[in-house]
Phi, psi and omega in degrees: 000331180298325178297318179295320178296314181299318180293319183288321183261005179056051181272148174281162177304323179295317179295319180298314179296325182292335177298319178289316182302313184286335172296317180290322176299317177299321180295320177298312179299318180296320178298319181289309185294307184286333174299315178294319180295324181291331175294329184268318188252356177109143182296309187294316181298312183288328174301321177299317179301317183292323178297314179298317181297312181296313182297316182298311186278338170292317177297321180295334178302329180294341183251012180296141181251352181192187186295312190291317179290324177294321178299317179296314181299316182293321180296314181291322175299322177298322177300315178296320181295315180298319178294319182297316182294313182297315181291321178300319178296315180296318181298316180295318181294319183285338182281346182249156176300154185305323184291343181254358190295321179298316180293317180296319178298322178292326177295320177298315179297321177295322177298320177301311181293325177297322177295319177298316179297316179298319178297320180295327179283318185283328185302310179297334181282320186268330186305317180296339184262322185247353178073173183292330179293319177296327179296324177292325176295317177299325180296342178283334186303310178301325179294322178293321177298316178298325179299315181291322178296324182305327183289350176263000183264156173224164181296133178299146180300324179301315181292317181299314181294320180292320180295322179292330183281322184203151174242123180245146177281170179299317180297318179295325179296319178293325179296331178297335180289340181230034187290335175208176186298316182295315180295321178299317179298316179296314180299316179295319180297316179296318180298318180293314182298314181291327178294316178296319179301312182287332174297321177294323180290311193246353185286000000 
């Protein structure tokens, strides 16, 4: 789809690549920002914010007239996407008993990959008929479905009990990742593994 966008908007290869790059940068920022906000204001509430953000700016991509407005829309949509994925993972893990959390988290990750696979299959089929602008409109549909599902959710008991017991700042939350030698090793290992994984996807 990027090729069709580039041809229609007369983008250079550098500009085309930057659309992907800044979407991913936005996703990283969104994961950090909205992750911290969800600790303070609640998983479900902040998840709603991320869904609205992603859906709105994904839809606006369909009306882009040039490189700069499309870049802005994609970056902000990426912020919503990064926040949505991180909070969704936390919400799923906290909603299940501890003994099932690893399995549930893997199901969420599999759902993410299934969505990517479905998009890869549908894009070549739909693109010739509805164009790249139409594809962005179609991309709003899953977000709308998530919006309706969100109204059936409630804050997990684990989160509610923890929130009642203590309130931590963003800085304090980051410090928990390196609170001791063992935790630091685990945090570093996860960061390395996910970085390598995403390098394989997008590098």
